[in-house]
N, CA, C and O atoms as a GROMACS GRO file, in nm:
protein
  372
    1MET      N    1   9.839   8.267  12.914
    1MET     CA    2   9.879   8.214  12.782
    1MET      C    3  10.005   8.255  12.750
    1MET      O    4  10.036   8.372  12.773
    2SER      N    5  10.085   8.177  12.699
    2SER     CA    6  10.232   8.208  12.665
    2SER      C    7  10.237   8.294  12.537
    2SER      O    8  10.138   8.296  12.464
    3ALA      N    9  10.344   8.365  12.508
    3ALA     CA   10  10.353   8.440  12.385
    3ALA      C   11  10.351   8.357  12.267
    3ALA      O   12  10.299   8.398  12.164
    4ARG      N   13  10.406   8.241  12.274
    4ARG     CA   14  10.403   8.155  12.169
    4ARG      C   15  10.256   8.097  12.126
    4ARG      O   16  10.213   8.095  12.010
    5VAL      N   17  10.195   8.055  12.231
    5VAL     CA   18  10.054   8.010  12.218
    5VAL      C   19   9.967   8.131  12.155
    5VAL      O   20   9.886   8.106  12.066
    6GLU      N   21   9.982   8.239  12.194
    6GLU     CA   22   9.918   8.359  12.152
    6GLU      C   23   9.953   8.384  12.010
    6GLU      O   24   9.864   8.412  11.930
    7ALA      N   25  10.081   8.376  11.972
    7ALA     CA   26  10.122   8.379  11.825
    7ALA      C   27  10.066   8.285  11.733
    7ALA      O   28  10.030   8.317  11.620
    8ILE      N   29  10.057   8.159  11.787
    8ILE     CA   30   9.990   8.042  11.705
    8ILE      C   31   9.843   8.068  11.692
    8ILE      O   32   9.786   8.056  11.584
    9THR      N   33   9.786   8.100  11.794
    9THR     CA   34   9.639   8.127  11.806
    9THR      C   35   9.603   8.245  11.697
    9THR      O   36   9.518   8.233  11.609
   10SER      N   37   9.677   8.350  11.719
   10SER     CA   38   9.659   8.455  11.623
   10SER      C   39   9.671   8.432  11.470
   10SER      O   40   9.592   8.481  11.389
   11ALA      N   41   9.782   8.349  11.436
   11ALA     CA   42   9.799   8.321  11.300
   11ALA      C   43   9.683   8.226  11.257
   11ALA      O   44   9.628   8.254  11.150
   12LEU      N   45   9.640   8.124  11.321
   12LEU     CA   46   9.536   8.034  11.284
   12LEU      C   47   9.405   8.111  11.285
   12LEU      O   48   9.328   8.091  11.191
   13GLU      N   49   9.371   8.194  11.378
   13GLU     CA   50   9.250   8.278  11.380
   13GLU      C   51   9.243   8.358  11.245
   13GLU      O   52   9.142   8.355  11.176
   14ALA      N   53   9.353   8.428  11.212
   14ALA     CA   54   9.359   8.524  11.094
   14ALA      C   55   9.345   8.435  10.962
   14ALA      O   56   9.285   8.486  10.867
   15ALA      N   57   9.396   8.307  10.949
   15ALA     CA   58   9.404   8.244  10.833
   15ALA      C   59   9.265   8.142  10.807
   15ALA      O   60   9.222   8.107  10.697
   16LEU      N   61   9.212   8.109  10.931
   16LEU     CA   62   9.096   8.005  10.930
   16LEU      C   63   8.966   8.052  10.989
   16LEU      O   64   8.863   7.988  10.969
   17ALA      N   65   8.968   8.163  11.063
   17ALA     CA   66   8.840   8.208  11.117
   17ALA      C   67   8.774   8.092  11.177
   17ALA      O   68   8.660   8.060  11.143
   18PRO      N   69   8.848   8.019  11.277
   18PRO     CA   70   8.792   7.899  11.327
   18PRO      C   71   8.661   7.910  11.410
   18PRO      O   72   8.642   8.003  11.488
   19HIS      N   73   8.573   7.814  11.390
   19HIS     CA   74   8.454   7.809  11.483
   19HIS      C   75   8.503   7.768  11.627
   19HIS      O   76   8.442   7.817  11.722
   20SER      N   77   8.609   7.683  11.649
   20SER     CA   78   8.673   7.659  11.768
   20SER      C   79   8.809   7.632  11.746
   20SER      O   80   8.846   7.582  11.640
   21LEU      N   81   8.897   7.664  11.849
   21LEU     CA   82   9.040   7.649  11.829
   21LEU      C   83   9.100   7.625  11.960
   21LEU      O   84   9.070   7.701  12.052
   22GLU      N   85   9.184   7.525  11.979
   22GLU     CA   86   9.262   7.494  12.094
   22GLU      C   87   9.398   7.467  12.067
   22GLU      O   88   9.430   7.369  12.001
   23VAL      N   89   9.489   7.554  12.117
   23VAL     CA   90   9.632   7.531  12.112
   23VAL      C   91   9.686   7.484  12.238
   23VAL      O   92   9.666   7.547  12.342
   24ILE      N   93   9.752   7.376  12.236
   24ILE     CA   94   9.793   7.303  12.359
   24ILE      C   95   9.956   7.308  12.367
   24ILE      O   96  10.026   7.248  12.285
   25ASP      N   97  10.000   7.372  12.454
   25ASP     CA   98  10.155   7.371  12.478
   25ASP      C   99  10.196   7.244  12.556
   25ASP      O  100  10.165   7.230  12.675
   26GLU      N  101  10.266   7.150  12.484
   26GLU     CA  102  10.329   7.032  12.526
   26GLU      C  103  10.466   7.038  12.561
   26GLU      O  104  10.530   6.935  12.582
   27SER      N  105  10.522   7.168  12.568
   27SER     CA  106  10.665   7.176  12.578
   27SER      C  107  10.711   7.110  12.704
   27SER      O  108  10.817   7.047  12.698
   28HIS      N  109  10.646   7.115  12.818
   28HIS     CA  110  10.688   7.060  12.949
   28HIS      C  111  10.708   6.911  12.936
   28HIS      O  112  10.778   6.857  13.022
   29LYS      N  113  10.660   6.843  12.848
   29LYS     CA  114  10.676   6.710  12.823
   29LYS      C  115  10.792   6.665  12.758
   29LYS      O  116  10.823   6.546  12.752
   30HIS      N  117  10.872   6.777  12.699
   30HIS     CA  118  10.989   6.750  12.637
   30HIS      C  119  11.104   6.816  12.676
   30HIS      O  120  11.192   6.841  12.594
   31VAL      N  121  11.113   6.851  12.811
   31VAL     CA  122  11.223   6.911  12.860
   31VAL      C  123  11.348   6.820  12.861
   31VAL      O  124  11.350   6.706  12.907
   32GLY      N  125  11.446   6.879  12.808
   32GLY     CA  126  11.581   6.793  12.800
   32GLY      C  127  11.584   6.729  12.653
   32GLY      O  128  11.689   6.681  12.612
   33HIS      N  129  11.470   6.728  12.576
   33HIS     CA  130  11.470   6.661  12.453
   33HIS      C  131  11.575   6.724  12.365
   33HIS      O  132  11.592   6.846  12.375
   34GLU      N  133  11.646   6.657  12.282
   34GLU     CA  134  11.747   6.713  12.198
   34GLU      C  135  11.690   6.817  12.110
   34GLU      O  136  11.744   6.928  12.103
   35GLY      N  137  11.587   6.789  12.043
   35GLY     CA  138  11.525   6.895  11.945
   35GLY      C  139  11.472   7.013  12.012
   35GLY      O  140  11.447   7.112  11.944
   36ALA      N  141  11.452   7.013  12.146
   36ALA     CA  142  11.393   7.128  12.215
   36ALA      C  143  11.504   7.220  12.281
   36ALA      O  144  11.471   7.314  12.354
   37ARG      N  145  11.627   7.191  12.256
   37ARG     CA  146  11.733   7.260  12.323
   37ARG      C  147  11.757   7.406  12.270
   37ARG      O  148  11.818   7.492  12.334
   38ASP      N  149  11.700   7.426  12.140
   38ASP     CA  150  11.717   7.564  12.090
   38ASP      C  151  11.590   7.658  12.138
   38ASP      O  152  11.573   7.766  12.083
   39GLY      N  153  11.508   7.615  12.234
   39GLY     CA  154  11.412   7.692  12.292
   39GLY      C  155  11.286   7.693  12.222
   39GLY      O  156  11.196   7.761  12.271
   40ARG      N  157  11.264   7.632  12.119
   40ARG     CA  158  11.138   7.627  12.041
   40ARG      C  159  11.050   7.517  12.115
   40ARG      O  160  11.101   7.419  12.171
   41GLY      N  161  10.923   7.539  12.110
   41GLY     CA  162  10.827   7.450  12.177
   41GLY      C  163  10.751   7.342  12.112
   41GLY      O  164  10.745   7.337  11.989
   42HIS      N  165  10.689   7.250  12.189
   42HIS     CA  166  10.603   7.138  12.136
   42HIS      C  167  10.456   7.181  12.144
   42HIS      O  168  10.409   7.217  12.252
   43PHE      N  169  10.384   7.179  12.036
   43PHE     CA  170  10.250   7.216  12.047
   43PHE      C  171  10.148   7.125  11.978
   43PHE      O  172  10.186   7.058  11.882
   44ALA      N  173  10.027   7.117  12.017
   44ALA     CA  174   9.937   7.039  11.941
   44ALA      C  175   9.803   7.128  11.925
   44ALA      O  176   9.786   7.222  12.003
   45VAL      N  177   9.710   7.101  11.827
   45VAL     CA  178   9.605   7.191  11.784
   45VAL      C  179   9.495   7.109  11.762
   45VAL      O  180   9.506   6.996  11.716
   46LYS      N  181   9.366   7.171  11.797
   46LYS     CA  182   9.229   7.115  11.754
   46LYS      C  183   9.175   7.231  11.700
   46LYS      O  184   9.162   7.332  11.770
   47VAL      N  185   9.136   7.228  11.564
   47VAL     CA  186   9.080   7.333  11.491
   47VAL      C  187   8.949   7.289  11.430
   47VAL      O  188   8.944   7.180  11.373
   48VAL      N  189   8.843   7.367  11.439
   48VAL     CA  190   8.718   7.345  11.368
   48VAL      C  191   8.688   7.463  11.294
   48VAL      O  192   8.662   7.563  11.359
   49SER      N  193   8.689   7.469  11.158
   49SER     CA  194   8.665   7.572  11.072
   49SER      C  195   8.590   7.532  10.944
   49SER      O  196   8.604   7.423  10.889
   50ALA      N  197   8.513   7.626  10.903
   50ALA     CA  198   8.437   7.610  10.779
   50ALA      C  199   8.523   7.622  10.663
   50ALA      O  200   8.484   7.575  10.556
   51ALA      N  201   8.634   7.677  10.672
   51ALA     CA  202   8.751   7.686  10.577
   51ALA      C  203   8.796   7.555  10.530
   51ALA      O  204   8.857   7.541  10.423
   52PHE      N  205   8.769   7.462  10.606
   52PHE     CA  206   8.820   7.317  10.559
   52PHE      C  207   8.725   7.244  10.481
   52PHE      O  208   8.756   7.132  10.440
   53ALA      N  209   8.593   7.302  10.450
   53ALA     CA  210   8.497   7.236  10.371
   53ALA      C  211   8.550   7.204  10.229
   53ALA      O  212   8.602   7.290  10.159
   54GLY      N  213   8.535   7.085  10.195
   54GLY     CA  214   8.571   7.036  10.054
   54GLY      C  215   8.716   7.004  10.036
   54GLY      O  216   8.761   6.971   9.926
   55MET      N  217   8.790   7.015  10.148
   55MET     CA  218   8.933   6.983  10.143
   55MET      C  219   8.970   6.842  10.200
   55MET      O  220   8.913   6.799  10.300
   56SER      N  221   9.055   6.780  10.142
   56SER     CA  222   9.110   6.650  10.208
   56SER      C  223   9.180   6.671  10.338
   56SER      O  224   9.220   6.783  10.368
   57PRO      N  225   9.199   6.567  10.417
   57PRO     CA  226   9.276   6.585  10.544
   57PRO      C  227   9.421   6.635  10.522
   57PRO      O  228   9.477   6.708  10.604
   58LEU      N  229   9.479   6.594  10.410
   58LEU     CA  230   9.618   6.638  10.386
   58LEU      C  231   9.607   6.790  10.337
   58LEU      O  232   9.696   6.868  10.370
   59SER      N  233   9.514   6.828  10.269
   59SER     CA  234   9.507   6.978  10.239
   59SER      C  235   9.479   7.069  10.367
   59SER      O  236   9.531   7.179  10.383
   60ARG      N  237   9.393   7.012  10.454
   60ARG     CA  238   9.372   7.086  10.573
   60ARG      C  239   9.495   7.095  10.651
   60ARG      O  240   9.516   7.204  10.704
   61HIS      N  241   9.580   7.001  10.669
   61HIS     CA  242   9.701   7.004  10.736
   61HIS      C  243   9.788   7.115  10.670
   61HIS      O  244   9.840   7.206  10.734
   62ARG      N  245   9.795   7.098  10.544
   62ARG     CA  246   9.894   7.199  10.462
   62ARG      C  247   9.843   7.343  10.495
   62ARG      O  248   9.923   7.434  10.514
   63ARG      N  249   9.696   7.362  10.501
   63ARG     CA  250   9.649   7.497  10.527
   63ARG      C  251   9.688   7.537  10.658
   63ARG      O  252   9.719   7.654  10.680
   64ILE      N  253   9.689   7.445  10.751
   64ILE     CA  254   9.734   7.494  10.900
   64ILE      C  255   9.875   7.533  10.889
   64ILE      O  256   9.911   7.646  10.924
   65TYR      N  257   9.958   7.444  10.842
   65TYR     CA  258  10.105   7.464  10.835
   65TYR      C  259  10.150   7.591  10.756
   65TYR      O  260  10.251   7.653  10.789
   66GLU      N  261  10.071   7.630  10.648
   66GLU     CA  262  10.079   7.755  10.584
   66GLU      C  263  10.056   7.866  10.667
   66GLU      O  264  10.134   7.960  10.667
   67ALA      N  265   9.943   7.862  10.747
   67ALA     CA  266   9.907   7.971  10.831
   67ALA      C  267  10.006   8.002  10.940
   67ALA      O  268  10.019   8.115  10.986
   68LEU      N  269  10.072   7.902  10.976
   68LEU     CA  270  10.182   7.921  11.095
   68LEU      C  271  10.309   7.985  11.035
   68LEU      O  272  10.388   8.044  11.108
   69GLY      N  273  10.332   7.973  10.898
   69GLY     CA  274  10.452   8.037  10.830
   69GLY      C  275  10.586   8.023  10.909
   69GLY      O  276  10.631   7.915  10.948
   70GLY      N  277  10.641   8.138  10.926
   70GLY     CA  278  10.765   8.147  11.000
   70GLY      C  279  10.783   8.098  11.137
   70GLY      O  280  10.890   8.065  11.187
   71LEU      N  281  10.650   8.095  11.200
   71LEU     CA  282  10.660   8.021  11.324
   71LEU      C  283  10.719   7.903  11.349
   71LEU      O  284  10.773   7.871  11.455
   72MET      N  285  10.708   7.823  11.232
   72MET     CA  286  10.750   7.688  11.226
   72MET      C  287  10.912   7.688  11.241
   72MET      O  288  10.969   7.591  11.290
   73GLN      N  289  10.977   7.795  11.197
   73GLN     CA  290  11.116   7.804  11.198
   73GLN      C  291  11.169   7.882  11.324
   73GLN      O  292  11.286   7.866  11.358
   74THR      N  293  11.082   7.970  11.397
   74THR     CA  294  11.134   8.055  11.509
   74THR      C  295  11.080   8.004  11.632
   74THR      O  296  11.150   8.016  11.732
   75ASP      N  297  10.956   7.944  11.642
   75ASP     CA  298  10.893   7.914  11.771
   75ASP      C  299  10.854   7.775  11.796
   75ASP      O  300  10.840   7.737  11.912
   76ILE      N  301  10.834   7.694  11.695
   76ILE     CA  302  10.772   7.571  11.699
   76ILE      C  303  10.886   7.460  11.656
   76ILE      O  304  10.951   7.470  11.552
   77HIS      N  305  10.901   7.364  11.742
   77HIS     CA  306  10.990   7.255  11.714
   77HIS      C  307  10.914   7.135  11.664
   77HIS      O  308  10.946   7.070  11.565
   78ALA      N  309  10.813   7.112  11.742
   78ALA     CA  310  10.724   6.993  11.710
   78ALA      C  311  10.575   7.047  11.702
   78ALA      O  312  10.544   7.138  11.778
   79PHE      N  313  10.481   6.996  11.612
   79PHE     CA  314  10.353   7.034  11.607
   79PHE      C  315  10.264   6.923  11.571
   79PHE      O  316  10.296   6.853  11.475
   80SER      N  317  10.163   6.900  11.632
   80SER     CA  318  10.069   6.794  11.609
   80SER      C  319   9.928   6.842  11.589
   80SER      O  320   9.874   6.914  11.673
   81ILE      N  321   9.868   6.805  11.482
   81ILE     CA  322   9.737   6.836  11.455
   81ILE      C  323   9.637   6.728  11.490
   81ILE      O  324   9.622   6.630  11.417
   82VAL      N  325   9.571   6.744  11.599
   82VAL     CA  326   9.498   6.649  11.673
   82VAL      C  327   9.355   6.639  11.607
   82VAL      O  328   9.293   6.533  11.604
   83LEU      N  329   9.310   6.753  11.557
   83LEU     CA  330   9.176   6.750  11.500
   83LEU      C  331   9.170   6.873  11.397
   83LEU      O  332   9.210   6.985  11.430
   84ALA      N  333   9.121   6.846  11.274
   84ALA     CA  334   9.099   6.956  11.175
   84ALA      C  335   8.977   6.920  11.108
   84ALA      O  336   8.982   6.842  11.013
   85LYS      N  337   8.871   6.967  11.145
   85LYS     CA  338   8.723   6.932  11.094
   85LYS      C  339   8.652   7.048  11.061
   85LYS      O  340   8.694   7.156  11.103
   86THR      N  341   8.546   7.042  10.987
   86THR     CA  342   8.448   7.141  10.956
   86THR      C  343   8.341   7.136  11.075
   86THR      O  344   8.320   7.035  11.143
   87PRO      N  345   8.277   7.258  11.092
   87PRO     CA  346   8.171   7.250  11.198
   87PRO      C  347   8.084   7.128  11.192
   87PRO      O  348   8.064   7.061  11.293
   88ASP      N  349   8.030   7.096  11.069
   88ASP     CA  350   7.923   6.997  11.048
   88ASP      C  351   7.992   6.858  11.083
   88ASP      O  352   7.928   6.772  11.144
   89GLU      N  353   8.116   6.838  11.046
   89GLU     CA  354   8.187   6.711  11.094
   89GLU      C  355   8.207   6.713  11.250
   89GLU      O  356   8.192   6.611  11.317
   90ALA      N  357   8.234   6.812  11.294
   90ALA     CA  358   8.255   6.813  11.450
   90ALA      C  359   8.120   6.791  11.527
   90ALA      O  360   8.113   6.723  11.630
   91ASP      N  361   8.016   6.854  11.468
   91ASP     CA  362   7.883   6.822  11.531
   91ASP      C  363   7.832   6.701  11.514
   91ASP      O  364   7.740   6.668  11.589
   92SER      N  365   7.873   6.615  11.420
   92SER     CA  366   7.821   6.474  11.394
   92SER      C  367   7.912   6.373  11.463
   92SER      O  368   7.893   6.251  11.459
   93ALA      N  369   8.007   6.427  11.523
   93ALA     CA  370   8.108   6.321  11.590
   93ALA      C  371   8.061   6.287  11.724
   93ALA      O  372   8.124   6.207  11.793
   0.00000   0.00000   0.00000
């Protein structure tokens, strides 16, 4: 696991206590991309957390971005939220 994936994982675990979490490093797909020249990476995430209960999809996304904080300026160029559900929502899918 790369240091960036570890940092993202740690930040999300601390903020959301996820039931499940998958951080996917997609940086290899963007080699040579103008926005990736500064060395920051491209990532996607799947998060299942009880912390999302009662929150709209937009609020869930905001909560994830808040958890990432400064990583968005120092380590992350692009970030995709593939999944942000509660455990009950994930179980019924």
